[in-house]
C-alpha positions in Angstrom: -73.3 -28.6 -186.1 -73.2 -31.0 -183.1 -72.5 -29.5 -179.7 -69.2 -30.6 -178.3 -69.2 -31.1 -174.5 -67.0 -28.8 -172.6 -65.4 -31.7 -170.7 -64.7 -35.2 -172.0 -64.8 -38.2 -169.6 -61.4 -39.8 -169.0 -60.8 -43.1 -170.6 -60.9 -46.0 -168.3 -57.3 -47.1 -169.0 -55.8 -43.6 -169.1 -53.2 -43.2 -166.5 -53.9 -40.7 -163.8 -51.1 -38.4 -162.9 -49.8 -39.2 -159.4 -48.8 -36.7 -156.9 -45.1 -36.1 -156.4 -43.8 -38.1 -153.4 -43.2 -35.9 -150.4 -39.8 -36.3 -148.9 -39.8 -38.0 -145.5 -38.1 -36.5 -142.4 -34.9 -38.1 -140.9 -35.7 -41.1 -138.7 -33.6 -40.1 -135.8 -34.5 -43.2 -133.8 -33.1 -45.4 -136.5 -29.9 -43.3 -136.8 -29.4 -43.5 -133.0 -29.9 -47.2 -133.1 -27.4 -47.6 -135.8 -24.8 -45.5 -133.9 -25.5 -47.5 -130.7 -25.0 -50.8 -132.5 -21.7 -49.5 -134.0 -20.5 -48.4 -130.6 -21.4 -51.8 -129.1 -19.6 -53.6 -131.9 -16.4 -51.5 -131.3 -16.6 -52.1 -127.5 -17.2 -55.8 -128.1 -14.2 -56.1 -130.4 -12.0 -54.2 -128.0 -13.1 -56.3 -125.1 -13.0 -59.8 -126.7 -10.7 -59.7 -129.7 -8.1 -56.9 -129.9 -7.4 -53.3 -128.8 -4.9 -50.6 -129.8 -2.5 -49.5 -127.1 -0.3 -46.4 -126.9 3.1 -46.6 -125.1 3.3 -43.5 -122.8 6.5 -44.4 -120.8 10.1 -45.6 -121.0 9.6 -48.7 -118.9 9.8 -51.2 -121.7 12.7 -49.7 -123.6 14.5 -50.8 -125.7 11.7 -53.0 -127.1 9.0 -50.4 -126.8 9.4 -46.7 -127.2 7.2 -43.8 -126.2 5.1 -43.1 -129.2 4.6 -46.7 -130.3 1.1 -47.7 -131.2 0.5 -51.4 -130.9 -2.2 -54.1 -131.0 -3.0 -56.1 -127.9 -4.9 -59.4 -128.4 -7.5 -59.9 -125.7 -8.2 -63.7 -125.9 -4.9 -65.5 -125.2 -5.3 -65.9 -121.5 -9.1 -66.0 -121.4 -11.4 -63.2 -120.3 -11.9 -61.5 -116.9 -13.0 -58.2 -115.5 -10.0 -56.5 -117.0 -10.9 -57.5 -120.5 -13.8 -55.1 -120.7 -13.1 -51.9 -122.5 -12.7 -49.0 -120.0 -12.6 -51.6 -117.1 -16.2 -50.8 -116.0 -16.7 -54.3 -114.4 -16.0 -54.8 -110.7 -12.7 -56.5 -109.9 -12.8 -60.3 -109.6 -10.5 -63.3 -109.9 -12.9 -65.2 -112.1 -11.7 -66.0 -115.6 -13.5 -67.5 -118.6 -11.5 -70.0 -120.6 -8.4 -69.3 -118.5 -4.8 -69.9 -119.8 -1.4 -69.1 -118.4 1.0 -66.7 -120.1 4.3 -68.0 -121.4 7.7 -66.8 -120.1 8.6 -63.6 -122.0 5.2 -62.6 -123.1 4.6 -58.8 -123.1 1.2 -58.2 -121.3 -1.1 -55.5 -120.3 -1.9 -55.4 -116.5 -4.0 -53.2 -114.3 -2.3 -52.4 -110.9 -4.2 -53.3 -107.7 -4.9 -49.7 -106.7 -5.5 -47.8 -109.9 -7.6 -48.0 -113.0 -4.6 -47.8 -115.4 -3.0 -50.0 -118.0 0.6 -51.0 -117.4 2.6 -53.0 -120.0 5.3 -55.4 -118.7 7.0 -58.7 -119.4 6.2 -62.1 -117.8 9.4 -63.3 -116.0 7.9 -65.8 -113.5 4.9 -68.1 -113.6 2.7 -69.8 -110.9 4.8 -71.9 -108.6 8.1 -70.3 -109.5 10.5 -68.9 -106.9 12.0 -65.6 -108.1 14.6 -63.2 -106.6 16.7 -60.4 -108.2 20.3 -60.1 -107.2 22.4 -57.2 -108.5 20.0 -56.8 -111.4 20.0 -60.4 -112.4 16.9 -62.6 -112.1 17.3 -65.8 -110.0 14.6 -68.2 -111.1 14.0 -71.4 -109.1 17.6 -71.0 -107.7 19.2 -70.5 -111.1 20.5 -67.2 -112.5 18.7 -66.2 -115.7 21.4 -65.7 -118.4 22.3 -62.2 -119.3 24.7 -61.6 -122.2 26.1 -58.1 -122.9 25.4 -56.9 -126.5 26.7 -53.9 -128.4 25.2 -50.6 -127.1 22.1 -49.4 -128.8 22.2 -45.9 -130.3 18.7 -44.4 -130.2 18.1 -41.0 -132.0 17.1 -38.3 -129.5 13.6 -36.9 -130.2 10.8 -35.4 -128.2 9.4 -38.8 -127.3 12.9 -40.1 -126.4 14.9 -37.1 -125.1 17.4 -39.2 -123.2 16.8 -37.1 -120.1 20.1 -36.7 -118.1 18.1 -37.5 -114.9 17.1 -40.9 -116.4 20.2 -41.7 -118.5 23.1 -39.8 -117.0 26.1 -39.5 -119.3 24.5 -41.5 -122.1 23.5 -38.7 -124.5 26.1 -37.5 -127.0 26.4 -36.0 -130.5 27.2 -38.4 -133.2 29.6 -37.8 -136.2 26.7 -36.7 -138.3 25.8 -34.0 -135.8 22.6 -35.7 -134.5 22.0 -36.3 -130.8 21.8 -40.0 -129.9 21.3 -41.9 -126.6 23.8 -44.8 -126.2 22.1 -47.5 -124.1 23.9 -50.5 -122.6 22.1 -53.6 -123.8 21.9 -57.1 -122.3 20.1 -60.2 -123.8 18.1 -62.1 -121.3 16.9 -65.7 -121.9 14.2 -67.4 -119.9 13.8 -71.2 -119.3 11.6 -71.7 -122.3 14.2 -70.1 -124.6 12.3 -66.7 -124.8 15.1 -64.2 -125.4 14.9 -60.4 -125.5 16.9 -57.3 -124.8 16.9 -55.3 -121.6 18.6 -52.1 -120.3 20.4 -52.0 -117.0 22.7 -49.1 -116.7 23.0 -48.1 -113.0 22.7 -49.4 -109.5 19.4 -48.8 -107.8 17.1 -50.3 -105.0 15.1 -52.5 -107.4 18.3 -54.3 -108.5 17.7 -56.5 -105.5 14.5 -58.3 -104.5 14.1 -61.0 -101.9 13.1 -64.5 -103.1 9.4 -65.0 -103.2 7.2 -67.8 -104.5 4.6 -66.9 -107.1 1.2 -68.2 -105.9 -1.1 -70.3 -108.1 -3.0 -68.0 -110.4 -0.4 -65.3 -110.3 2.6 -64.1 -112.4 5.6 -61.9 -111.7 6.1 -59.0 -114.2 9.1 -56.8 -114.9 9.8 -54.0 -117.3 12.7 -54.3 -119.8 14.1 -51.0 -118.8 15.1 -52.3 -115.4 16.1 -49.1 -113.8 13.0 -47.2 -114.8 10.1 -49.6 -114.3 7.4 -49.7 -111.6 6.7 -53.4 -111.7 6.3 -56.4 -109.5 9.5 -55.5 -107.7 8.1 -52.1 -106.6 5.7 -51.5 -103.8 2.2 -50.2 -104.5 3.0 -47.0 -102.7 5.6 -46.3 -105.3 3.1 -47.0 -108.1 4.5 -50.5 -108.5 2.6 -53.8 -108.8 3.5 -54.8 -105.2 4.7 -58.3 -106.0 3.1 -61.1 -108.1 -0.2 -60.1 -109.9 -3.3 -62.1 -110.3 -3.7 -63.5 -113.8 -7.2 -62.1 -113.8 -5.6 -58.6 -113.8 -3.8 -59.3 -117.0 -5.9 -58.0 -119.9 -4.1 -59.2 -123.0 -0.9 -59.9 -124.9 1.1 -57.4 -127.0 1.4 -58.6 -130.6 2.9 -56.1 -133.0 3.5 -52.3 -133.5 1.3 -50.7 -136.1 3.1 -47.4 -136.2 5.3 -45.1 -134.1 5.7 -41.3 -133.8 8.7 -39.4 -132.5 6.8 -36.6 -130.9 7.4 -33.9 -133.6 3.8 -34.2 -135.0 1.3 -31.4 -134.4 -2.4 -31.1 -135.0 -1.7 -30.5 -138.7 -1.9 -33.9 -140.5 0.8 -32.8 -142.9 3.3 -33.1 -140.0 2.4 -36.7 -139.2 4.4 -38.3 -142.0 7.6 -36.6 -141.0 7.1 -37.8 -137.4 6.8 -41.5 -138.3 9.5 -43.9 -137.2 9.2 -46.0 -140.3 11.5 -48.8 -139.2 9.2 -49.7 -136.3 6.0 -50.4 -138.2 4.9 -54.0 -138.1 7.5 -55.0 -135.6 6.5 -58.3 -133.9 6.4 -58.2 -130.1 6.4 -61.9 -129.3 9.9 -62.9 -128.0 12.2 -65.0 -130.1 12.3 -68.5 -128.8 15.7 -70.2 -128.9 15.9 -74.0 -129.2 16.3 -75.7 -125.8 19.9 -75.9 -124.8 21.0 -73.0 -127.2 22.8 -70.2 -125.5 22.2 -66.6 -126.5 25.2 -65.0 -128.2 26.3 -61.4 -128.1 
């Protein structure tokens, strides 16, 4: 009997069993680079294209309510120091691809002494002469039309409590038992036909403002809730804008409301649906433009 060797040589073409691939560790450098690029993309979008904005005050009622979340486009008037997200650039009057707002635009502006965002309406442009007499704008010597409309009944909620200090005597209980705030409404129409609603329900110091000429490169801004707005009529010491504001301090134009919450929401996501003001979603914030020569009607 032939001897059989204890081991046989492997055939030349016989596959050799490979070792199992060992798992690689997490590449933290690549992960951090990806997160940084994502953050830069968000900051860039917010600085140059559009940014969400939350309404924290009543100064633009009835057109904007506390709890509204809206989109602000950043490019309509060009870009300046205020365009950058978080306003980390030094103040400057330099603008890239500058443009002038239109009468009636709702804009975001930074006051001269604070790093905050205000939201107001453009009511006078460079070269205009503007005054306010008994609550009515006088633009280039002509009164801006104000037409009374039916009162607006806003539901009372945590974001719009109709505080008696702000709206004395305007809160009452409706026939269905719900609390509402009855707001006196006027429709104001600017020279380009831009028309929008305002609230003016009491006499107060800002109802009168001496005539001033808006310098080149500036605009005059006011809130739609005329009795509760620290705007170009109010001095800086009272948290106002202290007169006309540089166009370089205007950071964008309000476009539309994405959603609105009435303040009843909590940390629990299940409460958010019930807090939605459904009728406000997708509301366009650009003013309606009447044809030239058309008068606003109540």
